[in-house]
C-alpha positions in Angstrom: 0.0 0.0 0.0 1.4 3.4 -0.9 1.9 6.4 1.4 -1.5 7.9 0.4 -3.3 4.7 1.2 -1.5 4.4 4.5 -2.4 8.0 5.3 -6.1 7.3 4.5 -6.0 4.1 6.6 -4.4 6.0 9.5 -7.0 8.8 9.2 -9.8 6.3 9.2 -8.5 4.6 12.3 -8.0 7.9 14.1 -11.4 9.1 12.9 -13.1 5.9 14.0 -11.4 6.1 17.4 -12.5 9.7 17.9 -16.1 8.9 16.8 -16.3 5.9 19.2 -14.8 8.1 22.0 -17.4 10.9 21.4 -20.2 8.4 21.2 -19.0 6.9 24.5 -18.8 10.3 26.1 -22.3 11.1 25.1 -23.6 7.7 26.3 -21.6 7.8 29.5 -22.7 11.4 30.3 -26.2 10.9 29.0 -26.8 8.0 31.3 -24.5 9.6 33.9 -23.2 6.2 34.6 -19.8 4.8 35.6 -19.0 1.5 37.2 -20.7 2.7 40.3 -23.3 5.2 39.1 -27.0 5.0 38.5 -28.9 6.5 35.6 -28.8 10.2 34.9 -31.7 12.5 35.3 -32.1 15.2 32.7 -33.4 18.4 34.2 -33.0 22.1 33.3 -32.2 22.9 36.9 -31.2 20.9 40.0 -30.3 23.4 42.7 -28.9 21.0 45.2 -26.1 19.7 42.9 -23.0 21.8 42.1 -22.1 22.6 38.5 -18.9 20.9 37.4 -16.7 23.3 35.5 -13.5 21.6 34.3 -12.0 24.9 33.0 -12.4 26.7 36.3 -9.5 27.4 38.5 -11.5 25.9 41.4 -12.2 22.7 39.6 -12.5 19.6 41.8 -12.3 16.1 40.4 -15.6 14.2 41.1 -15.2 11.7 43.8 -16.8 8.2 44.0 -20.5 8.8 44.8 -20.5 12.5 44.1 -23.5 14.1 42.4 -23.1 17.1 40.0 -24.3 18.9 36.9 -22.2 19.3 33.8 -22.7 20.9 30.4 -21.7 18.5 27.6 -22.2 19.2 23.9 -24.6 22.1 24.7 -26.8 20.0 27.0 -26.9 19.9 30.8 -26.5 16.5 32.2 -27.2 15.4 35.8 -25.1 12.9 37.6 -27.0 12.1 40.8 -25.3 11.5 44.1 -25.2 8.0 45.4 -24.0 6.0 48.4 -21.7 3.2 47.1 -22.4 0.9 50.0 -24.1 -1.6 47.7 -22.1 -2.6 44.6 -22.6 -5.6 42.3 -20.3 -5.5 39.3 -18.9 -7.7 36.6 -15.4 -7.7 35.2 -14.1 -9.3 32.0 -10.8 -9.0 30.4 -8.0 -10.6 28.4 -4.2 -10.4 28.5 -2.0 -10.6 25.4 1.7 -11.4 25.9 4.4 -11.2 23.3 6.6 -13.1 23.2 4.3 -15.3 25.2 5.1 -18.3 27.5 4.1 -21.6 25.9 0.3 -21.7 25.5 -0.3 -18.3 27.1 -0.6 -15.9 24.1 -4.0 -14.9 25.3 -5.3 -15.4 28.9 -8.9 -14.6 29.6 -10.0 -13.3 33.0 -13.3 -12.4 34.6 -15.2 -12.2 37.9 -18.2 -10.8 39.8 -17.4 -8.3 42.4 -19.8 -7.8 45.3 -19.5 -5.2 48.1 -22.0 -4.8 50.9 -21.4 -2.3 53.7 -24.9 -1.1 54.6 -23.9 0.0 58.1 -21.1 -0.2 60.6 -22.1 -3.7 61.7 -22.1 -5.6 58.4 -19.3 -6.1 55.8 -19.3 -8.4 52.8 -16.7 -8.4 50.0 -16.5 -11.1 47.4 -14.6 -11.8 44.1 -16.4 -14.7 42.5 -15.0 -16.4 39.4 -16.2 -20.0 40.0 -12.8 -21.6 39.7 -11.4 -18.9 41.9 -13.3 -17.2 44.7 -12.3 -14.9 47.6 -15.0 -14.1 50.1 -15.1 -12.2 53.4 -18.2 -11.7 55.5 -18.3 -10.2 59.0 -20.7 -9.0 61.6 -20.4 -6.9 64.8 -22.9 -8.3 67.3 -24.6 -6.0 69.6 -22.6 -5.0 72.7 -19.4 -6.1 71.0 -18.4 -2.6 70.1 -16.0 -2.7 67.1 -15.2 -6.3 67.6 -16.5 -8.7 64.9 -16.7 -12.4 63.9 -17.2 -13.7 60.4 -16.5 -16.3 57.7 -14.1 -16.5 54.7 -13.8 -18.7 51.7 -11.0 -19.1 49.2 -10.5 -21.7 46.5 -8.5 -22.4 43.4 -10.1 -25.3 41.5 -9.1 -24.9 37.8 -10.8 -27.7 35.8 -7.7 -28.3 33.7 -4.1 -29.3 34.3 -1.9 -26.4 35.1 1.8 -26.3 34.1 4.6 -24.0 35.0 6.6 -22.0 32.6 10.3 -21.4 33.2 11.8 -18.6 31.0 8.6 -18.8 29.1 8.9 -22.5 28.3 6.3 -24.8 29.7 7.4 -27.9 31.5 4.7 -30.4 30.4 6.2 -33.2 32.4 4.9 -31.4 35.5 1.5 -30.6 34.1 -0.9 -31.8 36.7 -4.4 -31.1 38.1 -4.2 -29.4 41.5 -6.1 -27.0 43.6 -7.4 -26.2 47.1 -10.5 -25.3 49.0 -10.2 -23.2 52.2 -13.2 -22.1 54.2 -12.4 -20.0 57.2 -13.6 -18.5 60.5 -12.4 -15.0 61.6 -12.4 -12.9 64.8 -11.3 -9.3 64.6 -11.6 -5.6 65.1 -12.9 -3.1 62.5 -13.5 0.6 62.7 -14.4 3.2 60.2 -12.2 6.3 59.9 -13.6 9.7 60.9 -13.7 11.2 57.4 -17.2 9.6 56.8 -16.4 7.7 53.6 -17.8 4.2 53.8 -14.8 2.5 52.3 -12.3 4.1 54.6 -11.6 1.9 57.6 -9.1 -0.2 59.3 -9.3 -3.7 60.6 -7.2 -6.5 62.1 -8.5 -10.1 61.8 -7.3 -13.5 62.9 -8.4 -16.1 60.3 -8.4 -19.9 60.8 -8.5 -21.7 57.5 -8.9 -25.5 57.5 -8.7 -26.7 54.0 -8.0 -29.5 51.5 -5.3 -29.6 48.8 -5.7 -32.1 45.9 -3.6 -33.2 42.9 -4.0 -35.6 40.0 -2.3 -36.7 36.8 -3.1 -35.4 33.3 -2.4 -37.0 29.9 0.8 -34.9 29.7 2.2 -35.8 33.1 5.5 -37.6 33.1 5.2 -41.3 34.0 8.0 -41.0 36.6 6.6 -37.9 38.3 5.7 -38.4 41.9 2.5 -36.5 42.6 2.3 -34.1 45.6 -0.1 -35.8 48.1 -3.7 -34.7 48.4 -4.0 -33.7 52.1 -5.8 -31.8 54.7 -4.1 -28.5 55.6 -4.5 -25.9 58.3 -3.6 -22.2 58.0 -3.5 -19.4 60.5 -3.6 -15.9 59.0 -3.4 -12.5 60.6 -4.9 -9.9 58.2 -4.3 -6.2 58.7 -5.9 -3.5 56.5 -5.9 0.3 56.7 -7.6 2.3 53.9 -7.7 6.1 53.9 -7.8 6.6 50.1 -10.2 9.0 48.4 -11.2 7.6 45.0 -12.5 9.4 41.9 -15.7 8.5 39.9 -14.0 5.5 38.3 -12.7 4.3 41.7 -9.1 5.2 40.8 -7.0 6.4 43.9 -7.0 10.2 44.0 -5.7 11.2 47.4 -4.5 9.6 50.6 -3.0 6.2 51.3 -3.7 2.6 52.1 -1.6 -0.2 53.6 -2.0 -3.8 54.7 -0.2 -7.0 55.6 -0.9 -10.7 55.9 1.0 -13.1 58.1 0.4 -16.8 57.2 1.5 -20.0 58.9 0.4 -23.3 57.3 0.7 -27.0 57.9 0.0 -30.0 55.6 -0.8 -33.2 57.5 0.4 -35.6 54.9 3.3 -34.5 52.6 6.3 -36.1 50.9 8.8 -35.8 48.2 7.3 -35.0 44.8 8.3 -34.1 41.2 10.3 -35.8 38.5 13.9 -37.1 39.0 15.3 -34.0 37.4 13.0 -31.6 39.2 12.3 -33.2 42.6 11.3 -31.3 45.7 11.7 -32.6 49.2 9.2 -33.2 51.9 10.6 -30.3 53.9 9.7 -27.9 51.1 6.1 -27.1 51.8 4.8 -29.2 54.8 5.4 -26.4 57.3 5.4 -23.0 55.6 5.1 -19.4 56.4 4.6 -16.2 54.4 4.6 -12.5 55.3 3.5 -10.0 52.7 2.7 -6.3 52.9 1.7 -3.4 50.7 1.3 0.4 50.7 -0.4 2.7 48.1 -0.3 6.5 48.2 -1.9 9.1 45.8 -1.7 12.8 45.7 -1.0 15.9 43.6 2.1 16.8 41.7 4.7 19.0 43.5 4.3 22.7 42.5 1.2 21.9 40.4 -2.0 23.3 41.8 -4.4 21.2 39.8 -6.5 18.1 40.7 -6.3 16.9 37.1 -2.7 15.8 37.6 -2.0 13.1 40.1 0.8 10.8 41.2 0.3 7.3 42.5 3.0 5.2 44.2 2.8 1.7 45.5 5.1 -0.8 47.1 4.4 -4.6 47.5 6.7 -7.2 49.1 6.7 -10.6 50.7 9.1 -13.2 52.1 8.3 -16.9 52.5 9.7 -20.0 54.1 9.3 -23.5 52.6 7.2 -22.0 49.7 6.3 -24.2 46.7 4.2 -23.8 43.6 1.0 -24.8 45.5 1.2 -22.5 48.6 3.3 -19.5 47.3 1.9 -16.1 46.5 1.5 -15.8 42.7 3.2 -12.8 41.1 2.5 -11.7 37.5 0.8 -9.3 35.2 -2.9 -8.7 34.6 -5.4 -5.9 35.6 -3.8 -3.4 38.0 -6.3 -2.8 40.8 -3.9 -1.1 43.2 -5.9 1.3 45.4 -9.1 0.9 43.4 -11.2 -1.0 46.1 -10.9 -1.8 49.7 -8.6 -4.8 50.0 -7.9 -5.1 46.2 -4.3 -3.9 46.7 -3.4 -7.1 48.6 -2.9 -8.9 45.2 0.6 -8.2 43.8 0.9 -7.0 40.2 4.1 -7.1 38.1 3.3 -5.4 34.7 4.9 -6.8 31.6 4.6 -10.4 32.7 2.1 -13.2 32.3 -0.8 -13.7 34.8 0.4 -15.8 37.8 3.7 -16.5 36.1 6.0 -16.7 39.2 5.8 -18.1 42.7 8.9 -16.6 44.3 10.1 -17.1 47.9 10.6 -13.3 48.2 9.7 -10.3 46.1 9.6 -6.6 46.2 7.7 -4.5 43.6 7.8 -0.7 43.5 5.9 1.6 41.0 5.3 5.2 40.3 2.4 6.4 38.1 1.5 9.8 36.7 -2.2 10.2 35.8 -3.7 13.0 33.7 -7.5 13.7 33.8 -8.5 14.0 30.1 -12.2 14.6 31.2 -14.2 13.9 34.3 -14.6 10.3 33.2 -11.4 9.6 31.3 -7.8 9.3 32.5 -4.5 8.7 30.8 -1.6 7.3 32.9 2.1 6.6 32.4 3.7 4.2 34.9 7.0 2.5 35.5 8.7 0.5 38.2 10.8 -2.5 39.0 10.3 -5.9 40.5 12.9 -7.8 42.5 12.2 -11.5 43.0 13.6 -15.0 42.9 11.8 -17.2 40.3 12.9 -20.7 39.3 15.1 -20.6 36.2 16.6 -23.6 34.3 20.4 -24.0 34.6 22.8 -25.3 31.9 22.5 -28.8 33.5 18.7 -28.8 33.1 18.0 -28.4 36.8 15.8 -25.7 38.3 17.3 -23.1 40.6 16.0 -19.9 42.2 17.7 -16.8 40.8 17.4 -13.2 42.0 16.2 -11.1 39.2 15.4 -7.4 38.5 12.4 -6.9 36.2 12.0 -3.2 35.4 9.1 -2.0 33.2 7.5 1.0 31.7 3.9 1.4 30.4 0.8 3.5 29.7 -2.9 3.1 30.5 -6.2 4.7 29.5 -9.2 4.3 31.8 -12.5 5.6 30.7 -16.2 5.3 31.2 -17.7 3.7 28.1 -21.0 2.8 26.4 -23.7 1.0 28.3 -22.7 1.7 31.9 -19.2 0.2 31.5 -15.6 1.2 32.3 -12.8 0.2 29.9 -9.1 -0.1 31.0 -6.5 -0.6 28.3 -3.0 -1.1 29.6 0.3 -1.7 27.9 3.6 -2.5 29.7 7.1 -3.5 28.5 9.3 -5.6 30.8 12.9 -4.9 29.9 14.6 -8.0 31.5 11.9 -10.7 31.3 13.1 -13.8 29.4 10.5 -15.6 27.3 11.3 -18.2 24.7 15.0 -17.2 24.6 14.0 -13.6 24.0 14.8 -10.9 26.5 12.0 -8.3 27.0 8.3 -8.9 27.1 5.2 -6.9 26.1 1.9 -7.1 27.9 -1.5 -5.7 26.7 -4.4 -5.9 29.1 -7.9 -5.1 28.1 -10.3 -4.9 31.1 -14.1 -4.0 30.9 -16.3 -3.7 33.9 -19.9 -2.6 34.6 -22.4 -2.5 37.4 -25.2 -5.1 37.5 
């Protein structure tokens, strides 16, 4: 195709994108919906809601739950205020990795997100994906003050054999069925912060998690592989959460900070040596194990810039484990970045530029810095970068696996916007400079994430 044809094609692509963007803007504003907003009400005048004026020197970015009026394309649109104590949302996405680990060019992801915090006594938070679920429910009985009891549930029950990739190459000899189911009981203390926002609180909980781990062969499993034993396990977990983040209309962190930590001690009743002769793991690796992980997220304005449309977000995530294996370790990898977006969501580590759940290190530390520019009251453009320090398994020249400390820096960009039909779209790109995949150094991740309220 000649340069004229290429120019026409580029113009068509840009024009199509702008048309879709404007249509989305009108639909999003016309319905006055985001991931957490009800339908708009069109009215010539609503005196109790402030007028949003993005060009004004006193402009204030809309916060989650805020109501306001705005003039868009010559028409006044009303975004009603709401109390986000009751949220039911769906999330769907796909990760594209190039070069990709074997069999992981495209990884789909999806879940239902449920949040119920109707009053100070009740709290319910759940991520439900069927094969993976993470549920927390608690209640403060009368006369208990801020003390609470509750129940938890966590499972990983993928209905297909899962294999590990080392330097992007899948080891099919160790491809097995495995998973776990962990119901739990919790006692703790929870108190809302004094700023009045319903998602700002701190809590400390002791969680007892009796569970069951299982494993099984697949058609690809090596004949000489010794399976890890299916067994009862017991975990004690101390969970600490503190959230003082103020979030914008799309739940992105805008101001303040959040922090948390988990202290886990686990025991498997029946464990033994497992693996193939070349990749064997001893009984001591995993029967008694412990993990400590912690995170912190902070958001605020740019130094010397007096504008709410320019924000900086920083986060730090780290962990150290003892007797950690592929079945009990914290999974680290790429995927949707939910740092600071919801209460408790920051507990899951994210390493941009890598495949979802690609590593299970014994220790890791991930630090990131993000600049975010508000394109409009419902669209945000971000540039982010950071580095991960971790010790994944890597194959040696002799064919054995050995943990190796690695630095994995990355840079990327993201657009997050309200879109058609009461949805939010997040498109994220990240390049990992030091990742090794299929004998190629450097990896590219594209993550498309769409969510909407039910």
